[in-house]
C-alpha positions as CSV (number, residue, x, y, z in Angstrom):
1,M,20.8,51.7,49.4
2,A,17.9,53.7,50.9
3,P,15.7,51.8,53.3
4,L,12.4,50.7,51.9
5,K,9.5,53.0,52.6
6,R,7.2,51.6,55.4
7,Q,3.9,50.3,53.9
8,M,0.6,49.8,55.5
9,H,-0.8,46.3,55.8
10,L,-4.5,45.5,55.4
11,G,-6.5,42.4,56.1
12,V,-10.2,41.4,56.2
13,F,-11.9,39.5,59.0
14,W,-14.3,37.2,57.2
15,L,-17.8,36.5,58.6
16,G,-20.1,35.5,55.7
17,T,-23.2,37.1,57.3
18,G,-21.2,40.3,58.1
19,N,-19.5,41.5,61.3
20,H,-22.6,43.3,62.4
21,T,-24.9,40.8,64.0
22,A,-27.7,41.9,61.7
23,G,-25.6,42.6,58.7
24,W,-27.2,39.8,56.8
25,R,-30.5,41.7,56.8
26,Y,-29.1,44.6,54.8
27,E,-30.4,44.8,51.2
28,G,-28.2,42.7,48.9
29,A,-26.2,41.2,51.8
30,A,-25.1,37.6,52.0
31,T,-27.1,35.5,54.3
32,S,-24.8,32.5,54.9
33,N,-21.4,31.9,56.4
34,N,-21.0,28.6,54.7
35,S,-21.7,29.4,51.1
36,W,-18.7,28.6,48.9
37,P,-19.6,31.1,46.1
38,V,-19.9,33.9,48.7
39,V,-16.6,33.2,50.5
40,A,-14.7,32.6,47.3
41,A,-15.9,35.9,46.0
42,G,-14.9,37.6,49.2
43,A,-11.3,36.2,49.0
44,Q,-11.1,37.3,45.4
45,T,-12.3,40.8,46.4
46,A,-9.5,40.9,49.0
47,E,-7.0,40.0,46.3
48,R,-8.4,42.6,43.9
49,G,-7.8,45.2,46.7
50,K,-4.2,43.9,47.1
51,L,-4.9,43.1,50.7
52,D,-2.3,41.2,52.7
53,L,-4.6,38.8,54.5
54,F,-8.0,37.0,54.3
55,F,-8.6,35.9,57.8
56,V,-11.0,33.1,59.1
57,S,-11.8,32.9,62.8
58,D,-13.2,29.8,64.6
59,S,-14.8,28.4,67.7
60,L,-15.3,24.9,69.0
61,V,-18.7,25.5,70.4
62,M,-22.1,26.3,69.0
63,D,-24.7,28.5,70.7
64,P,-28.0,28.9,68.9
65,G,-28.3,32.5,70.2
66,D,-24.8,33.6,69.0
67,H,-23.8,35.7,66.0
68,P,-25.2,34.2,62.8
69,S,-21.8,33.4,61.4
70,F,-20.9,31.6,64.6
71,V,-23.9,29.3,64.4
72,S,-22.8,27.6,61.2
73,R,-19.2,27.9,60.0
74,F,-16.7,26.1,57.8
75,E,-13.7,24.4,59.4
76,P,-11.0,27.1,58.7
77,T,-8.1,25.0,57.5
78,T,-10.3,23.1,55.0
79,L,-11.7,26.5,53.9
80,I,-8.4,28.2,53.2
81,G,-7.1,25.1,51.4
82,A,-10.0,25.5,49.0
83,L,-9.4,29.2,48.8
84,S,-5.8,28.7,47.8
85,A,-7.0,27.2,44.5
86,V,-9.1,30.3,43.6
87,T,-6.6,33.0,44.6
88,R,-3.0,33.6,43.8
89,H,-1.6,36.3,46.1
90,V,-3.7,37.2,49.1
91,G,-2.5,35.6,52.4
92,L,-4.9,33.1,54.0
93,G,-5.2,32.9,57.8
94,A,-7.0,30.1,59.7
95,T,-7.6,29.7,63.4
96,V,-6.8,26.5,65.3
97,S,-6.9,26.2,69.1
98,T,-4.0,24.7,71.0
99,S,-6.5,23.5,73.7
100,F,-8.0,20.7,71.7
101,S,-5.5,19.8,69.0
102,E,-2.2,18.0,68.8
103,P,1.0,19.6,67.6
104,F,1.8,16.9,65.0
105,N,-1.7,17.3,63.4
106,V,-1.4,21.1,63.3
107,A,2.1,21.1,61.9
108,R,1.1,18.7,59.2
109,A,-2.1,20.6,58.3
110,F,-0.4,24.0,58.0
111,G,2.7,22.5,56.3
112,T,0.2,21.1,53.7
113,L,-1.5,24.5,53.4
114,Q,1.8,26.2,52.9
115,H,2.5,24.0,50.0
116,L,-1.0,24.2,48.5
117,S,-1.0,28.0,48.7
118,G,2.5,28.7,47.5
119,G,3.6,30.2,50.8
120,R,0.5,32.1,51.8
121,A,-0.7,30.2,54.9
122,A,-0.9,31.6,58.4
123,W,-1.9,29.9,61.7
124,N,-3.9,32.0,64.2
125,V,-2.8,30.5,67.5
126,V,-5.6,30.6,70.1
127,T,-6.4,29.0,73.5
128,S,-10.1,28.2,73.7
129,S,-11.9,30.4,76.2
130,H,-15.4,28.7,76.6
131,N,-16.0,25.9,79.0
132,A,-18.7,24.7,76.7
133,A,-16.0,23.8,74.2
134,A,-14.4,21.5,76.7
135,R,-17.6,19.5,76.9
136,N,-17.2,18.7,73.2
137,F,-13.9,17.0,73.9
138,G,-14.7,14.8,76.9
139,R,-13.9,17.4,79.6
140,E,-16.0,19.4,82.0
141,R,-14.0,22.6,81.9
142,L,-11.0,24.3,80.4
143,D,-7.6,24.5,82.1
144,E,-6.9,27.7,84.0
145,H,-6.0,30.7,81.8
146,D,-2.2,30.9,82.6
147,L,-1.9,27.1,82.2
148,R,-3.5,27.3,78.8
149,Y,-0.8,29.7,77.7
150,E,1.9,27.5,79.1
151,I,0.5,24.7,77.0
152,A,0.3,27.0,74.0
153,N,3.9,28.0,74.3
154,E,5.1,24.4,74.2
155,F,2.6,23.6,71.5
156,V,3.9,26.3,69.2
157,D,7.5,25.3,69.9
158,V,6.7,21.7,68.9
159,V,4.9,22.7,65.7
160,K,7.8,24.9,64.6
161,G,10.3,22.2,65.6
162,L,8.4,19.7,63.4
163,W,8.5,22.1,60.5
164,D,12.3,22.1,60.9
165,T,12.7,18.4,60.9
166,W,13.2,18.6,57.2
167,D,16.1,20.6,55.7
168,E,15.8,22.3,52.3
169,G,16.4,20.0,49.4
170,A,15.7,16.7,51.2
171,I,13.8,15.3,48.3
172,V,16.2,14.5,45.5
173,P,14.3,12.3,42.9
174,D,17.2,10.9,41.0
175,K,15.8,8.5,38.4
176,A,19.2,7.3,37.4
177,T,20.3,6.1,40.9
178,G,16.8,5.5,42.3
179,T,17.5,7.8,45.2
180,F,14.3,9.7,46.2
181,L,15.2,11.1,49.6
182,D,18.5,12.4,51.1
183,K,18.0,10.8,54.5
184,S,20.7,13.0,56.0
185,K,18.4,16.0,55.6
186,V,15.5,14.6,57.6
187,H,15.7,14.4,61.4
188,P,13.7,13.3,64.4
189,L,12.5,16.0,66.8
190,D,12.7,13.9,69.9
191,H,10.7,16.4,72.0
192,K,10.0,15.5,75.6
193,G,8.4,18.3,77.4
194,R,6.0,19.1,80.2
195,F,2.9,18.6,78.1
196,Y,4.0,16.9,74.9
197,S,6.2,14.0,73.8
198,V,6.7,14.0,70.0
199,K,9.2,11.9,68.1
200,G,9.0,13.3,64.6
201,P,9.9,13.8,61.9
202,L,6.9,15.4,60.2
203,N,5.6,13.4,57.2
204,I,5.6,16.4,54.8
205,D,8.7,18.1,53.4
206,R,9.7,21.6,54.1
207,C,8.0,24.2,51.8
208,A,10.3,26.2,49.6
209,H,8.7,29.3,51.0
210,G,9.6,28.4,54.6
211,H,7.3,28.2,57.6
212,P,3.7,29.3,57.6
213,L,3.3,32.5,59.5
214,I,2.0,32.7,63.1
215,I,-0.8,35.1,64.1
216,Q,-1.6,35.8,67.7
217,A,-4.1,38.1,69.5
218,G,-3.7,37.5,73.2
219,G,-4.3,40.6,75.2
220,S,-3.3,39.3,78.6
221,P,0.3,39.3,79.8
222,P,0.8,35.6,79.0
223,G,-0.7,36.2,75.5
224,Q,1.5,39.2,74.9
225,E,4.6,37.2,75.8
226,L,3.5,34.4,73.4
227,S,3.1,37.0,70.7
228,A,6.4,38.6,71.3
229,R,8.2,35.3,71.3
230,T,6.5,33.5,68.4
231,A,4.1,35.7,66.3
232,D,4.7,37.2,62.9
233,I,1.4,39.1,63.0
234,V,-0.4,40.4,66.1
235,F,-4.0,41.5,66.2
236,S,-4.7,44.2,68.7
237,V,-8.2,45.3,69.7
238,V,-8.5,49.1,70.1
239,N,-11.2,51.6,71.0
240,G,-9.7,54.6,69.3
241,D,-7.6,55.8,72.3
242,K,-4.2,56.8,70.9
243,P,-2.1,56.8,74.1
244,S,-3.2,53.3,75.1
245,A,-2.7,52.1,71.5
246,K,0.8,53.6,71.4
247,A,1.8,52.1,74.7
248,A,0.6,48.7,73.6
249,Y,2.4,48.9,70.3
250,D,5.7,50.0,71.8
251,S,5.5,47.5,74.6
252,L,5.0,44.6,72.3
253,K,7.7,45.7,69.9
254,Q,10.2,46.0,72.8
255,R,9.2,42.6,74.2
256,T,10.5,41.0,71.0
257,I,14.0,42.1,71.9
258,K,14.3,39.8,74.9
259,Y,13.5,36.9,72.7
260,G,16.3,37.7,70.3
261,R,14.0,39.1,67.7
262,A,14.0,42.5,66.0
263,P,10.9,44.7,66.6
264,D,10.2,44.7,62.8
265,D,9.9,40.9,62.9
266,I,6.3,41.4,64.0
267,A,3.5,43.3,62.4
268,I,0.8,44.8,64.6
269,E,-2.6,45.2,63.0
270,K,-5.5,47.0,64.8
271,M,-8.8,45.2,64.6
272,S,-11.6,47.7,63.7
273,L,-15.1,47.5,62.5
274,R,-15.3,49.5,59.3
275,D,-18.7,50.6,58.0
276,L,-18.7,53.5,55.5
277,Y,-22.3,54.2,55.8
278,N,-24.0,52.6,58.8
279,V,-22.9,54.4,62.0
280,T,-25.3,52.3,64.1
281,A,-23.2,49.2,63.6
282,A,-22.7,47.1,66.7
283,A,-19.0,47.3,67.4
284,R,-18.7,44.0,69.3
285,G,-15.8,45.6,71.2
286,H,-14.0,47.0,68.2
287,W,-13.4,50.5,67.0
288,V,-16.0,51.9,64.7
289,I,-14.8,54.3,61.9
290,Y,-17.3,56.0,59.6
291,G,-17.4,58.8,57.1
292,T,-16.1,59.5,53.6
293,P,-13.3,57.5,52.0
294,P,-10.8,60.5,52.5
295,R,-11.8,60.8,56.2
296,I,-11.2,57.1,56.8
297,A,-7.9,57.3,54.9
298,D,-7.0,60.3,57.1
299,I,-7.5,58.2,60.3
300,F,-5.6,55.3,58.9
301,E,-2.7,57.5,57.9
302,E,-2.7,59.3,61.2
303,W,-2.4,56.0,63.2
304,F,0.0,54.4,60.8
305,T,2.5,57.4,60.5
306,A,2.4,57.8,64.3
307,E,3.4,54.1,64.7
308,L,0.2,53.2,66.6
309,A,-0.3,50.3,64.2
310,D,1.4,48.6,61.2
311,G,-1.9,48.0,59.6
312,F,-5.6,47.4,60.0
313,I,-8.0,44.4,60.0
314,I,-11.2,45.5,58.2
315,M,-14.4,44.1,59.7
316,P,-17.2,45.0,57.2
317,A,-20.7,45.2,58.6
318,Y,-22.0,43.0,55.7
319,F,-20.7,41.3,52.6
320,P,-20.2,41.8,49.8
321,G,-21.3,45.5,49.6
322,A,-19.5,47.1,52.5
323,F,-16.3,45.2,51.7
324,E,-16.5,46.1,48.0
325,A,-17.0,49.8,49.0
326,F,-13.8,49.7,51.1
327,V,-11.8,48.1,48.3
328,E,-13.2,50.4,45.6
329,L,-13.2,53.7,47.6
330,V,-10.8,53.6,50.5
331,V,-8.0,51.5,49.1
332,P,-7.4,53.8,46.0
333,E,-7.3,56.7,48.4
334,L,-4.5,55.0,50.5
335,Q,-2.7,54.1,47.3
336,R,-2.9,57.7,46.1
337,R,-1.2,58.8,49.3
338,D,1.5,56.1,48.7
339,L,0.6,54.4,52.0
340,F,-0.5,51.1,50.5
341,R,0.7,49.0,47.6
342,K,-0.7,49.3,44.1
343,N,0.4,45.8,43.2
344,Y,1.8,42.8,45.0
345,S,5.6,42.7,45.0
346,G,5.7,39.0,45.5
347,S,3.6,35.9,45.8
348,T,3.9,34.9,49.4
349,L,2.5,36.3,52.7
350,R,6.1,36.9,53.8
351,D,6.6,39.0,50.7
352,H,3.6,41.1,51.5
353,L,4.7,41.7,55.1
354,G,8.3,42.4,54.2
355,L,9.5,39.5,56.4
356,P,12.6,37.5,55.5
357,P,12.5,33.8,54.6
358,S,12.4,31.4,57.6
359,P,15.7,29.5,57.6
360,S,15.8,26.1,59.2
361,K,16.5,26.3,62.9
362,R,16.8,22.7,63.7
363,I,17.1,22.4,67.5
364,A,15.6,20.2,70.2
365,V,12.7,22.0,71.8
């Protein structure tokens, strides 16, 4: 059988007031980051465009002078839980920090989201980077950078271990015998590590679609190692420089091998601010692409076919107009070139990314 043709992946970075700090001032633009009708419509637009992922970032600190969408924002896991009820195919990614959470709570939340969404949930693993956030949790400052990543590595191991405390088919509701649970298929975790001690098992059964996916975007060496070892999707910030993008892409793919993973087990998506019309958009550190739909498709195709990226995260300057323009003008051009799907081939995020199911790996971590 011939190998499947490599397909581009696309996601959207949701900020209700737009990724441009003044995007909300554009005629017809949304002016709120916590309007349910606005965000629901955005997720449905992503699904109409056959995108892989609708992504929600987060922070645990509020600065009145910050980006408008950072001043007031929905809690991400609550939001994607609600979005799972008004979408059917698009993947739903939510950010949760390992710096101020507990593995059991995160494992339970995303286990629940995986059930509610039918296999479309993804956890963006971050370590908080603002000392101001620490002061919201009874601390004066964050742990040092490398220590935060040591904690994050154990945190992710415990979360994944908790997901594996249930084997498939553990719930067997037999009305005749009165047996509800096959106890032989539920196991304690018994984790005792440097930072966490977690007995387990988790109090939600294993989703038929396997684990939620892991997203990571760490650019530092410890972050890259965490990505190579644990992530299914990696966000990489680029400035348009091809040699550096290629070096980063190849380096991360090769890093996966030392962790017993195949390079194709991880999808690398470049984060870029896409604005079809407003070339004065503030990039906020991201690559700005502008021009006609064919020109933008040309750039995507060039980077994708040269294996500089597996896909792209779209960061519209404002919603809904700039995002709708991308879906209505650029996506059809990519489809015409047979670079991007015309229809979803499955219902889960793993299906969209071409990743295999996650079999149980019940081990002590």
